[in-house]
C-alpha positions in Angstrom: 72.5 126.9 103.7 74.3 124.0 101.7 77.5 122.1 103.6 79.9 120.1 101.8 81.6 117.5 104.1 85.0 116.2 102.9 86.6 113.1 103.8 89.4 111.1 102.3 87.8 107.9 102.1 84.0 107.1 102.7 84.5 105.0 106.1 85.1 108.1 107.8 81.6 109.0 106.7 80.3 105.7 108.0 82.5 105.7 111.0 81.9 108.8 112.7 79.9 111.5 110.5 76.3 110.3 109.9 75.0 112.0 113.0 76.2 115.2 112.5 75.0 115.1 108.7 71.5 113.9 110.0 71.8 117.0 112.7 72.1 119.6 109.9 69.9 118.4 107.6 67.2 117.7 110.3 67.5 121.6 110.8 66.8 122.3 107.2 70.1 122.6 105.6 71.4 120.9 102.4 74.5 118.9 102.9 76.8 116.9 100.2 79.5 114.7 100.5 83.0 114.4 98.8 85.3 111.3 99.5 86.9 108.5 97.7 84.4 105.8 97.6 86.6 102.6 98.6 83.6 101.2 100.8 80.1 101.7 100.2 78.2 104.3 101.9 75.9 103.9 104.7 72.7 103.8 103.1 71.0 106.7 105.2 73.2 109.2 103.1 70.9 108.4 100.1 67.9 108.5 102.2 68.4 111.9 103.6 69.5 113.1 99.8 72.8 114.0 100.2 74.4 114.5 97.0 77.7 112.7 96.8 80.7 113.3 94.9 83.4 110.9 94.2 86.7 112.5 94.5 89.9 110.0 94.3 91.9 111.3 97.3 94.6 109.2 98.5 96.1 108.4 102.0 99.5 108.6 100.6 100.4 112.7 100.5 102.5 111.6 97.6 100.4 109.7 95.4 99.4 111.5 91.8 95.9 110.7 92.6 96.0 113.7 95.2 96.8 116.1 91.9 93.7 114.8 90.0 91.7 114.9 93.5 92.3 118.7 93.5 91.4 119.4 90.3 88.2 117.6 90.6 87.3 119.0 93.9 88.1 122.7 92.8 85.6 122.3 90.0 82.7 120.8 92.6 83.3 123.9 94.9 83.3 126.5 92.0 80.5 124.9 90.6 78.1 124.1 93.4 77.9 127.4 95.5 78.6 125.8 99.1 78.6 128.3 102.1 80.6 125.9 104.6 82.8 123.0 103.4 83.8 121.0 107.0 86.7 118.6 106.3 88.0 115.8 107.7 91.3 113.8 107.8 94.6 115.4 107.2 95.2 114.8 103.2 91.5 115.6 102.1 91.6 118.7 104.4 95.1 119.9 102.8 93.6 119.5 99.7 90.3 121.4 100.2 91.9 124.0 101.8 94.6 124.5 99.1 91.3 124.9 96.3 89.6 127.3 98.6 92.6 129.4 99.5 91.3 132.6 97.2 87.8 132.2 98.1 86.5 134.1 100.3 82.8 133.9 100.6 83.4 129.9 101.6 84.0 129.5 105.2 86.3 126.4 105.6 85.9 123.9 109.2 88.6 121.6 109.4 88.1 119.2 112.3 91.9 117.7 113.3 91.5 114.2 114.7 94.8 114.2 116.0 97.6 116.1 114.6 101.1 114.4 113.5 102.9 116.8 115.4 102.3 115.9 118.9 104.3 115.5 121.9 106.5 112.9 121.5 106.2 112.7 117.7 109.1 111.9 115.5 111.0 114.6 114.3 110.2 114.0 110.8 106.7 114.6 111.8 107.5 118.2 113.3 109.6 119.0 109.8 107.0 117.7 107.4 103.4 118.3 108.8 103.9 121.1 111.2 104.7 123.5 108.3 102.3 122.3 106.1 99.5 122.8 108.7 100.8 126.0 109.7 100.6 127.6 106.4 97.2 126.0 105.4 95.7 127.3 108.7 95.7 130.7 107.6 92.8 129.6 105.1 91.1 127.9 107.6 88.1 129.7 109.4 88.0 127.2 112.2 90.1 124.7 113.4 88.2 122.0 115.3 90.4 119.9 117.9 89.2 116.6 119.9 91.7 116.4 122.3 93.2 119.1 124.7 96.9 118.8 123.6 95.7 119.7 120.1 93.7 122.3 121.2 96.5 123.8 123.2 98.8 123.5 120.4 96.6 124.8 117.7 95.7 128.2 119.5 99.5 128.8 120.2 101.2 127.9 117.2 98.6 127.9 114.2 96.8 131.2 112.9 93.2 130.2 111.9 90.5 132.6 112.5 89.2 130.5 115.1 90.1 127.2 117.3 87.7 125.2 119.0 87.7 122.3 121.2 84.9 119.2 120.6 84.8 116.3 122.8 85.3 114.0 120.0 82.7 113.0 117.3 80.2 111.6 119.6 79.4 107.8 120.7 76.0 106.7 121.2 75.5 105.4 124.8 72.1 104.3 124.4 72.7 102.1 121.7 75.5 100.4 123.1 73.6 99.3 126.2 70.6 98.4 124.2 72.8 95.7 122.9 72.2 92.3 124.7 74.5 89.1 124.3 74.8 85.5 125.8 78.4 85.4 127.4 78.5 81.8 127.2 77.4 81.6 123.2 79.5 84.2 122.2 82.6 82.8 124.2 82.1 79.5 122.3 81.3 81.2 119.0 84.9 82.3 119.1 86.6 79.2 120.3 87.3 80.4 123.7 86.9 78.6 127.5 84.2 79.1 129.4 86.3 80.7 132.2 88.5 82.7 129.9 89.6 85.9 131.0 89.3 88.3 128.0 91.2 91.2 127.0 90.0 93.2 123.9 91.3 95.3 121.3 89.4 96.8 118.8 91.4 98.5 115.7 93.1 97.8 112.7 96.1 95.9 112.6 99.1 98.2 112.0 102.1 99.3 113.9 100.3 102.3 115.6 97.7 100.4 117.3 101.1 98.7 118.4 99.0 95.3 119.3 102.6 93.5 119.7 103.3 94.6 123.2 100.2 93.2 124.7 101.2 89.8 122.8 104.8 90.1 124.4 102.8 90.9 127.7 100.6 88.0 127.2 103.6 85.6 127.0 104.9 86.7 130.5 101.7 86.4 132.4 101.0 83.2 134.3 97.4 82.8 134.3 96.6 80.3 131.9 92.8 81.8 131.4 93.6 84.9 129.9 93.2 85.1 126.1 93.6 88.3 123.6 90.9 89.3 121.4 91.6 91.5 118.8 88.6 92.7 116.2 90.1 94.5 113.3 91.7 93.8 109.9 95.2 95.0 108.5 98.6 94.2 106.7 100.4 93.2 110.0 98.1 90.2 110.6 100.7 87.7 109.3 103.2 89.6 111.5 101.3 89.3 114.6 100.7 85.6 114.1 104.0 84.8 113.6 104.8 86.7 116.9 102.6 84.8 118.7 103.8 81.4 117.6 107.0 82.3 118.3 106.3 83.6 122.1 104.3 79.9 122.4 100.9 81.9 122.6 99.1 81.3 119.5 96.3 79.5 121.2 95.7 82.4 123.5 95.8 85.2 120.8 92.6 85.4 118.6 92.7 87.7 115.7 89.0 87.9 114.4 89.3 90.4 111.6 86.2 93.2 111.1 83.5 92.5 112.9 80.2 93.8 112.4 79.2 92.6 116.2 81.5 95.0 118.2 79.5 96.0 121.0 79.2 92.1 121.9 82.7 91.6 122.3 82.8 94.8 124.5 79.9 92.9 126.5 81.8 89.8 127.3 85.4 91.2 127.7 87.1 91.5 131.0 89.5 94.4 130.0 90.0 96.9 127.4 93.7 97.1 126.5 94.7 99.9 123.8 98.4 100.6 123.3 98.4 103.1 120.6 101.5 105.2 120.2 99.2 107.7 118.7 95.4 108.5 119.0 93.5 111.7 118.4 90.3 110.8 120.6 89.4 106.8 120.1 85.6 106.1 119.5 86.6 102.4 120.5 88.0 103.5 123.8 85.0 105.3 124.5 82.6 102.6 123.7 84.5 100.3 126.0 84.3 102.8 128.7 80.2 102.9 127.9 80.1 99.7 128.4 81.6 99.2 131.8 84.8 97.9 131.1 88.1 99.1 132.7 91.2 99.9 130.5 95.0 99.1 130.2 95.8 101.9 127.8 99.1 103.6 126.5 100.0 107.1 127.9 99.4 109.2 125.1 97.3 112.3 124.0 93.5 111.6 123.8 93.7 108.5 125.7 94.8 111.1 128.8 91.7 112.7 128.2 89.7 109.8 128.8 91.1 107.7 131.3 92.1 108.8 134.5 95.0 107.2 135.9 94.2 104.3 138.8 90.9 105.6 138.7 89.0 104.5 134.9 92.3 102.4 134.0 95.8 102.3 134.0 98.2 104.7 131.4 101.3 102.8 130.5 104.0 104.1 128.2 103.5 102.5 124.7 106.5 100.3 124.6 106.7 99.1 128.3 105.5 95.6 128.3 106.3 94.7 131.9 103.9 97.8 133.0 101.0 96.3 130.9 101.9 93.1 132.1 101.3 94.6 135.5 98.6 96.5 134.8 96.7 93.3 133.4 97.5 91.7 136.3 96.2 94.2 138.6 92.6 93.7 137.1 92.9 90.0 137.2 93.9 90.3 141.0 90.4 92.6 141.4 92.2 96.0 142.0 89.9 97.7 139.4 86.9 96.7 140.4 85.2 100.3 140.5 87.0 101.5 137.5 84.3 100.3 134.8 81.7 102.6 137.1 84.0 105.2 136.8 84.3 105.0 133.2 80.5 105.0 132.7 80.2 108.3 134.3 82.8 109.8 132.6 82.3 108.8 128.9 78.8 110.6 129.1 80.4 113.9 128.2 81.5 112.4 125.0 78.0 111.3 124.2 76.9 112.1 120.6 74.1 114.7 122.0 76.6 116.7 123.9 79.2 116.8 120.6 76.1 117.3 118.2 75.2 120.3 120.9 78.6 121.9 120.8 79.0 121.6 117.1 75.5 123.2 116.6 77.1 125.9 118.4 80.3 126.4 116.3 78.4 126.3 113.0 76.2 129.4 114.3 79.4 131.1 115.1 80.6 130.6 111.5 77.4 131.3 110.0 77.6 135.1 111.7 81.0 135.7 109.6 79.2 134.5 106.3 78.9 137.3 103.8 75.2 138.1 102.7 
């Protein structure tokens, strides 16, 4: 059978979807890829024999590039005779479903990594994104959701042929466990004192990731050992640096940019802090859990699927500076001693093999509806 995987940008393929594609190819299917190649694709994609279509999708829904992308992806779909198109990320998924709305032979599977219309979302999100998704859902054979809030919302408010729940995109627990690190060497490498108590965040430096609230909490903590390490790049770097300087904690905030050694940082951290305003189901959070870290995170959709308050971590309202401060202090005092073990056990059901088994079952149901 011939599949097409579509994402807005290539990094989504690299970060999440290579194991999914490999599973299909190992079972004898052909898998092609369409995306905007903004970063070089994982070499495995070429090794597995995937045909790659460069399509100029834009993350900005109002970009003229999306009109060009619509025309190009429609030509590709009409030419290549795909049986199933599995699409990810909002813009590419909207464009693909528009392009296929009159094609009854192709089955469209859409994985929603987090609807923009969520509990507590701004009213404009509901006014803009919900009507679009409601209309497009009727051209969708299966919507896959990766958290329980989105699953319930899709079941009750949208109208695809089928809604499925899948526990995320998968986390490679074995690979994480196999990583070894010399903690003292790593700490010295990034210029921290040997007795540093490390708060770790992993994610792009943007407003949604909400790193500001942890920097503000850090300024209120009285323990001089506490340092905040952020692995990720983005356009808010200067703003975060200026905030740390203003609050006189510059020496305790370490913006390390994009790192290829993320697993080593999980292994040296004392607690994972994750104060986002919006998430679908975070791979970074699952990786931290797999490393046995206690978690202090925002009380939002997705995070609640993973973290049990007062068991694996603390769930705090995203803007609650005092709440984050107190939760971090609780970890420092030793009150989260068993959280890491709890998280290691919970995250097993989100492991890659479990996700691939579920995905295979979803594809089997879709295949049953294909016209012969």
